[in-house]
MARFIKE-249528 format. One record per residue: residue number from 0; residue in one letter; z, x, y of N, C-alpha, C in turn. Coordinates in pm, 1 decimal. Atoms other than C-alpha are relative to their C-alpha. Layout:
REM residues N
<k:NUM | r:a | n.w:Z | n.u:X | n.v:Y | ca.w:Z | ca.u:X | ca.v:Y | c.w:Z | c.u:X | c.v:Y>;
...
END
This chain:
REM residues 82
<k:0 | r:m | n.w:-16.5 | n.u:68.3 | n.v:-105.1 | ca.w:7.7 | ca.u:12.5 | ca.v:-5.1 | c.w:-7.2 | c.u:87.1 | c.v:135.3>;
<k:1 | r:s | n.w:14.9 | n.u:-82.8 | n.v:-92.9 | ca.w:-126.7 | ca.u:182.8 | ca.v:289.5 | c.w:59.0 | c.u:-60.0 | c.v:141.2>;
<k:2 | r:e | n.w:-36.0 | n.u:55.4 | n.v:-122.2 | ca.w:-55.9 | ca.u:-62.0 | ca.v:591.8 | c.w:129.4 | c.u:-92.2 | c.v:-22.3>;
<k:3 | r:k | n.w:-124.6 | n.u:64.8 | n.v:13.4 | ca.w:267.4 | ca.u:-194.0 | ca.v:669.8 | c.w:-20.2 | c.u:-180.3 | c.v:-2.9>;
<k:4 | r:i | n.w:3.6 | n.u:177.9 | n.v:-4.7 | ca.w:338.2 | ca.u:-590.1 | ca.v:587.9 | c.w:60.4 | c.u:-32.9 | c.v:126.6>;
<k:5 | r:e | n.w:-46.7 | n.u:64.9 | n.v:-100.2 | ca.w:377.9 | ca.u:-775.9 | ca.v:897.4 | c.w:97.6 | c.u:-121.7 | c.v:-40.4>;
<k:6 | r:f | n.w:-90.2 | n.u:102.4 | n.v:39.8 | ca.w:723.2 | ca.u:-993.6 | ca.v:838.7 | c.w:56.9 | c.u:-48.2 | c.v:136.3>;
<k:7 | r:e | n.w:-42.3 | n.u:39.7 | n.v:-125.9 | ca.w:817.0 | ca.u:-1200.7 | ca.v:1131.1 | c.w:104.1 | c.u:-121.5 | c.v:-60.5>;
<k:8 | r:i | n.w:-52.0 | n.u:93.7 | n.v:40.5 | ca.w:1123.5 | ca.u:-1424.5 | ca.v:1104.7 | c.w:31.1 | c.u:-62.9 | c.v:142.0>;
<k:9 | r:c | n.w:-17.5 | n.u:84.2 | n.v:-119.3 | ca.w:1173.8 | ca.u:-1707.7 | ca.v:1359.3 | c.w:150.8 | c.u:1.4 | c.v:45.0>;
<k:10 | r:l | n.w:-125.3 | n.u:-0.1 | n.v:-52.7 | ca.w:1486.3 | ca.u:-1660.6 | ca.v:1565.5 | c.w:35.1 | c.u:-117.0 | c.v:124.4>;
<k:11 | r:g | n.w:-21.3 | n.u:105.5 | n.v:-110.4 | ca.w:1424.8 | ca.u:-1961.7 | ca.v:1795.5 | c.w:123.1 | c.u:-81.5 | c.v:-52.7>;
<k:12 | r:s | n.w:-140.0 | n.u:57.1 | n.v:39.4 | ca.w:1725.4 | ca.u:-2184.5 | ca.v:1803.9 | c.w:5.5 | c.u:-103.6 | c.v:-102.4>;
<k:13 | r:s | n.w:2.2 | n.u:65.9 | n.v:109.0 | ca.w:1606.2 | ca.u:-2445.9 | ca.v:1572.6 | c.w:19.9 | c.u:61.1 | c.v:-137.3>;
<k:14 | r:c | n.w:-5.3 | n.u:-54.3 | n.v:123.5 | ca.w:1531.0 | ca.u:-2219.1 | ca.v:1296.1 | c.w:129.5 | c.u:60.7 | c.v:-4.8>;
<k:15 | r:f | n.w:-126.2 | n.u:-91.2 | n.v:7.8 | ca.w:1820.2 | ca.u:-2002.4 | ca.v:1378.1 | c.w:120.9 | c.u:-87.5 | c.v:-71.5>;
<k:16 | r:s | n.w:-121.5 | n.u:86.6 | n.v:46.6 | ca.w:2065.0 | ca.u:-2304.1 | ca.v:1333.8 | c.w:-42.2 | c.u:-62.5 | c.v:-134.2>;
<k:17 | r:r | n.w:18.9 | n.u:69.1 | n.v:163.6 | ca.w:1890.2 | ca.u:-2433.7 | ca.v:1015.5 | c.w:0.0 | c.u:117.3 | c.v:-106.2>;
<k:18 | r:g | n.w:-47.1 | n.u:-97.7 | n.v:87.5 | ca.w:1972.3 | ca.u:-2100.2 | ca.v:848.1 | c.w:-79.0 | c.u:133.4 | c.v:4.4>;
<k:19 | r:n | n.w:64.3 | n.u:-131.6 | n.v:-28.1 | ca.w:1727.6 | ca.u:-1805.0 | ca.v:964.2 | c.w:117.8 | c.u:111.2 | c.v:27.1>;
<k:20 | r:k | n.w:-101.3 | n.u:-104.2 | n.v:-44.9 | ca.w:2059.5 | ca.u:-1632.0 | ca.v:1076.6 | c.w:54.5 | c.u:72.4 | c.v:-135.0>;
<k:21 | r:n | n.w:-42.9 | n.u:-61.1 | n.v:117.0 | ca.w:2168.8 | ca.u:-1593.9 | ca.v:712.0 | c.w:-119.3 | c.u:49.6 | c.v:-47.5>;
<k:22 | r:m | n.w:113.1 | n.u:-30.7 | n.v:88.0 | ca.w:1806.0 | ca.u:-1543.1 | ca.v:571.5 | c.w:-34.4 | c.u:145.9 | c.v:63.4>;
<k:23 | r:l | n.w:25.3 | n.u:-119.3 | n.v:-59.2 | ca.w:1780.2 | ca.u:-1238.4 | ca.v:829.4 | c.w:70.3 | c.u:112.8 | c.v:-78.8>;
<k:24 | r:k | n.w:-81.1 | n.u:-105.1 | n.v:91.3 | ca.w:2071.8 | ca.u:-1058.4 | ca.v:609.9 | c.w:-60.9 | c.u:-25.9 | c.v:-125.9>;
<k:25 | r:v | n.w:45.3 | n.u:-13.9 | n.v:93.5 | ca.w:1910.2 | ca.u:-1165.2 | ca.v:299.3 | c.w:-126.5 | c.u:75.4 | c.v:-11.9>;
<k:26 | r:v | n.w:104.9 | n.u:-62.7 | n.v:5.2 | ca.w:1592.5 | ca.u:-1011.6 | ca.v:382.4 | c.w:16.4 | c.u:148.0 | c.v:31.3>;
<k:27 | r:e | n.w:-53.3 | n.u:-157.6 | n.v:-38.5 | ca.w:1742.2 | ca.u:-679.8 | ca.v:533.6 | c.w:36.6 | c.u:42.6 | c.v:-143.9>;
<k:28 | r:s | n.w:-57.5 | n.u:-52.9 | n.v:114.8 | ca.w:1937.8 | ca.u:-650.1 | ca.v:203.4 | c.w:-112.0 | c.u:0.5 | c.v:-104.9>;
<k:29 | r:f | n.w:138.4 | n.u:-9.4 | n.v:94.3 | ca.w:1619.1 | ca.u:-730.2 | ca.v:-19.3 | c.w:-72.8 | c.u:122.2 | c.v:27.5>;
<k:30 | r:l | n.w:69.4 | n.u:-127.4 | n.v:-44.8 | ca.w:1431.7 | ca.u:-442.3 | ca.v:160.3 | c.w:66.1 | c.u:101.6 | c.v:-53.4>;
<k:31 | r:k | n.w:-105.7 | n.u:-124.8 | n.v:14.0 | ca.w:1715.2 | ca.u:-194.7 | ca.v:141.4 | c.w:9.8 | c.u:32.2 | c.v:-163.5>;
<k:32 | r:e | n.w:-30.6 | n.u:2.9 | n.v:147.8 | ca.w:1778.7 | ca.u:-283.4 | ca.v:-215.5 | c.w:-128.8 | c.u:44.7 | c.v:-96.4>;
<k:33 | r:n | n.w:117.5 | n.u:-36.5 | n.v:60.6 | ca.w:1408.2 | ca.u:-235.1 | ca.v:-315.0 | c.w:-76.6 | c.u:95.5 | c.v:41.8>;
<k:34 | r:n | n.w:46.6 | n.u:-119.7 | n.v:-74.3 | ca.w:1350.5 | ca.u:64.9 | ca.v:-113.8 | c.w:-148.7 | c.u:-38.1 | c.v:62.5>;
<k:35 | r:l | n.w:127.6 | n.u:44.5 | n.v:-44.9 | ca.w:1076.0 | ca.u:-127.7 | ca.v:76.1 | c.w:-13.4 | c.u:1.8 | c.v:163.7>;
<k:36 | r:c | n.w:-17.9 | n.u:2.0 | n.v:-140.7 | ca.w:1202.8 | ca.u:-89.2 | ca.v:451.2 | c.w:-116.6 | c.u:72.9 | c.v:64.8>;
<k:37 | r:d | n.w:119.0 | n.u:-72.6 | n.v:-46.9 | ca.w:912.6 | ca.u:173.2 | ca.v:516.1 | c.w:-133.8 | c.u:-68.9 | c.v:-5.6>;
<k:38 | r:k | n.w:140.9 | n.u:86.9 | n.v:52.1 | ca.w:651.0 | ca.u:-78.8 | ca.v:383.0 | c.w:-12.2 | c.u:-119.2 | c.v:92.1>;
<k:39 | r:v | n.w:-14.8 | n.u:117.6 | n.v:-55.9 | ca.w:747.8 | ca.u:-360.3 | ca.v:626.9 | c.w:21.2 | c.u:35.1 | c.v:149.4>;
<k:40 | r:n | n.w:-6.0 | n.u:9.6 | n.v:-145.2 | ca.w:717.0 | ca.u:-415.8 | ca.v:1001.1 | c.w:96.5 | c.u:-122.3 | c.v:18.9>;
<k:41 | r:f | n.w:-101.7 | n.u:88.7 | n.v:11.2 | ca.w:1041.4 | ca.u:-638.7 | ca.v:996.5 | c.w:56.3 | c.u:-40.4 | c.v:149.9>;
<k:42 | r:h | n.w:-73.8 | n.u:29.2 | n.v:-117.6 | ca.w:1117.8 | ca.u:-839.2 | ca.v:1321.5 | c.w:25.0 | c.u:-144.5 | c.v:41.4>;
<k:43 | r:g | n.w:-10.9 | n.u:138.9 | n.v:-5.9 | ca.w:1234.9 | ca.u:-1153.0 | ca.v:1468.2 | c.w:-115.1 | c.u:-44.5 | c.v:115.1>;
<k:44 | r:g | n.w:87.6 | n.u:50.1 | n.v:-94.9 | ca.w:1017.7 | ca.u:-1383.1 | ca.v:1685.2 | c.w:87.7 | c.u:-115.7 | c.v:75.5>;
<k:45 | r:h | n.w:-89.9 | n.u:118.2 | n.v:-85.1 | ca.w:1136.8 | ca.u:-1645.7 | ca.v:1981.3 | c.w:-35.7 | c.u:-127.1 | c.v:-97.1>;
<k:46 | r:c | n.w:38.5 | n.u:134.8 | n.v:60.5 | ca.w:944.1 | ca.u:-1943.8 | ca.v:1809.4 | c.w:-145.3 | c.u:5.9 | c.v:-64.2>;
<k:47 | r:l | n.w:126.3 | n.u:-12.2 | n.v:69.1 | ca.w:677.3 | ca.u:-1951.9 | ca.v:1566.0 | c.w:-90.0 | c.u:-148.0 | c.v:-16.1>;
<k:48 | r:g | n.w:59.8 | n.u:136.6 | n.v:22.6 | ca.w:610.7 | ca.u:-2330.8 | ca.v:1605.5 | c.w:40.1 | c.u:-68.8 | c.v:-111.4>;
<k:49 | r:n | n.w:-33.3 | n.u:74.0 | n.v:113.5 | ca.w:644.5 | ca.u:-2607.3 | ca.v:1355.6 | c.w:136.4 | c.u:-13.7 | c.v:14.6>;
<k:50 | r:c | n.w:-138.6 | n.u:15.4 | n.v:-2.6 | ca.w:1004.6 | ca.u:-2636.8 | ca.v:1455.0 | c.w:58.4 | c.u:-108.2 | c.v:-72.3>;
<k:51 | r:a | n.w:-52.6 | n.u:134.5 | n.v:69.9 | ca.w:1042.3 | ca.u:-2984.6 | ca.v:1282.0 | c.w:-2.7 | c.u:28.8 | c.v:-134.7>;
<k:52 | r:q | n.w:24.3 | n.u:-51.6 | n.v:156.0 | ca.w:955.6 | ca.u:-2811.2 | ca.v:953.6 | c.w:90.9 | c.u:124.2 | c.v:-31.0>;
<k:53 | r:g | n.w:-59.0 | n.u:-141.2 | n.v:43.2 | ca.w:1186.2 | ca.u:-2477.8 | ca.v:980.8 | c.w:97.8 | c.u:-0.9 | c.v:-81.7>;
<k:54 | r:p | n.w:32.2 | n.u:-163.9 | n.v:-57.6 | ca.w:1310.0 | ca.u:-2240.4 | ca.v:916.2 | c.w:-123.5 | c.u:41.2 | c.v:-23.0>;
<k:55 | r:n | n.w:145.3 | n.u:-51.8 | n.v:22.9 | ca.w:996.4 | ca.u:-2065.2 | ca.v:942.2 | c.w:5.8 | c.u:174.5 | c.v:15.6>;
<k:56 | r:i | n.w:15.7 | n.u:-111.9 | n.v:-4.5 | ca.w:887.5 | ca.u:-1730.3 | ca.v:879.8 | c.w:-186.8 | c.u:44.0 | c.v:-3.7>;
<k:57 | r:k | n.w:108.5 | n.u:-51.3 | n.v:28.1 | ca.w:555.6 | ca.u:-1529.8 | ca.v:891.1 | c.w:-40.4 | c.u:130.5 | c.v:-68.0>;
<k:58 | r:v | n.w:37.0 | n.u:-129.0 | n.v:72.2 | ca.w:420.5 | ca.u:-1281.2 | ca.v:653.8 | c.w:-159.2 | c.u:13.1 | c.v:16.2>;
<k:59 | r:n | n.w:150.8 | n.u:-46.1 | n.v:-43.8 | ca.w:75.7 | ca.u:-1094.8 | ca.v:764.3 | c.w:-65.5 | c.u:-143.5 | c.v:63.2>;
<k:60 | r:g | n.w:36.4 | n.u:103.7 | n.v:-57.9 | ca.w:30.4 | ca.u:-1403.2 | ca.v:979.7 | c.w:-6.0 | c.u:-147.0 | c.v:-65.1>;
<k:61 | r:k | n.w:-7.7 | n.u:146.8 | n.v:62.6 | ca.w:69.3 | ca.u:-1675.5 | ca.v:708.6 | c.w:148.0 | c.u:-64.2 | c.v:31.9>;
<k:62 | r:l | n.w:-124.4 | n.u:99.9 | n.v:-24.3 | ca.w:328.1 | ca.u:-1953.8 | ca.v:814.8 | c.w:46.8 | c.u:-54.9 | c.v:-109.7>;
<k:63 | r:y | n.w:-91.4 | n.u:65.8 | n.v:94.7 | ca.w:603.9 | ca.u:-2040.9 | ca.v:574.6 | c.w:92.3 | c.u:-86.8 | c.v:57.2>;
<k:64 | r:s | n.w:-94.3 | n.u:95.7 | n.v:-66.3 | ca.w:816.2 | ca.u:-2341.1 | ca.v:667.5 | c.w:96.1 | c.u:-57.3 | c.v:-107.6>;
<k:65 | r:g | n.w:-105.8 | n.u:29.9 | n.v:100.7 | ca.w:1122.9 | ca.u:-2506.7 | ca.v:501.7 | c.w:44.4 | c.u:103.3 | c.v:-81.7>;
<k:66 | r:i | n.w:-55.9 | n.u:-110.3 | n.v:82.9 | ca.w:1250.7 | ca.u:-2168.3 | ca.v:388.6 | c.w:134.8 | c.u:-13.9 | c.v:-12.4>;
<k:67 | r:d | n.w:-168.7 | n.u:-15.1 | n.v:6.7 | ca.w:1583.7 | ca.u:-2126.9 | ca.v:227.3 | c.w:17.3 | c.u:138.5 | c.v:-36.7>;
<k:68 | r:n | n.w:-32.8 | n.u:-138.3 | n.v:45.9 | ca.w:1739.0 | ca.u:-1818.7 | ca.v:75.5 | c.w:-65.7 | c.u:10.7 | c.v:-152.3>;
<k:69 | r:f | n.w:54.5 | n.u:-12.7 | n.v:122.0 | ca.w:1605.4 | ca.u:-1894.2 | ca.v:-266.2 | c.w:-162.6 | c.u:11.5 | c.v:21.8>;
<k:70 | r:k | n.w:137.4 | n.u:0.4 | n.v:-50.0 | ca.w:1257.1 | ca.u:-1932.1 | ca.v:-119.8 | c.w:-48.4 | c.u:128.5 | c.v:51.0>;
<k:71 | r:i | n.w:39.8 | n.u:-138.5 | n.v:-76.3 | ca.w:1248.3 | ca.u:-1614.5 | ca.v:88.7 | c.w:15.7 | c.u:112.7 | c.v:-112.6>;
<k:72 | r:i | n.w:-16.6 | n.u:-103.0 | n.v:97.2 | ca.w:1333.5 | ca.u:-1410.1 | ca.v:-205.8 | c.w:-137.8 | c.u:-2.0 | c.v:-91.5>;
<k:73 | r:g | n.w:113.9 | n.u:7.5 | n.v:84.7 | ca.w:1039.8 | ca.u:-1563.2 | ca.v:-406.8 | c.w:-116.1 | c.u:58.9 | c.v:90.3>;
<k:74 | r:i | n.w:107.5 | n.u:-29.0 | n.v:-93.0 | ca.w:812.6 | ca.u:-1497.9 | ca.v:-117.5 | c.w:-16.9 | c.u:173.3 | c.v:15.2>;
<k:75 | r:l | n.w:5.3 | n.u:-138.6 | n.v:-16.4 | ca.w:932.4 | ca.u:-1137.2 | ca.v:-76.3 | c.w:-44.3 | c.u:67.5 | c.v:-136.5>;
<k:76 | r:k | n.w:57.4 | n.u:-48.3 | n.v:115.3 | ca.w:870.2 | ca.u:-1071.0 | ca.v:-442.4 | c.w:-137.3 | c.u:-36.0 | c.v:-37.2>;
<k:77 | r:n | n.w:135.8 | n.u:41.0 | n.v:-16.5 | ca.w:535.7 | ca.u:-1226.2 | ca.v:-428.7 | c.w:-73.8 | c.u:81.6 | c.v:82.4>;
<k:78 | r:t | n.w:53.8 | n.u:-88.8 | n.v:-107.8 | ca.w:440.0 | ca.u:-1018.2 | ca.v:-115.8 | c.w:19.2 | c.u:147.9 | c.v:-71.9>;
<k:79 | r:f | n.w:-11.3 | n.u:-150.2 | n.v:31.2 | ca.w:542.3 | ca.u:-681.0 | ca.v:-298.1 | c.w:-29.4 | c.u:14.2 | c.v:-157.4>;
<k:80 | r:d | n.w:42.9 | n.u:11.9 | n.v:153.8 | ca.w:432.4 | ca.u:-796.2 | ca.v:-665.3 | c.w:103.0 | c.u:68.3 | c.v:-79.3>;
<k:81 | r:l | n.w:-127.3 | n.u:-19.1 | n.v:82.2 | ca.w:794.3 | ca.u:-775.7 | ca.v:-792.3 | c.w:31.5 | c.u:-90.0 | c.v:-98.4>;
END
């Protein structure tokens, strides 16, 4: 994998209050535990749109909505073929 994966987690008030605060910690732990930190550009975004369907994340421009701790792990495993 030569290019870093762009991973953006919504930190807008709606997504943040719906669980992205905790998912931020889940993602950081997953990346560290799997030695993937250098393969990802992981950052927060103010609003990714689609607030009513949040919490939201984007992976390489693809929007995922209604994410929870279980789904985020699945997305990460699929993204990195784990």
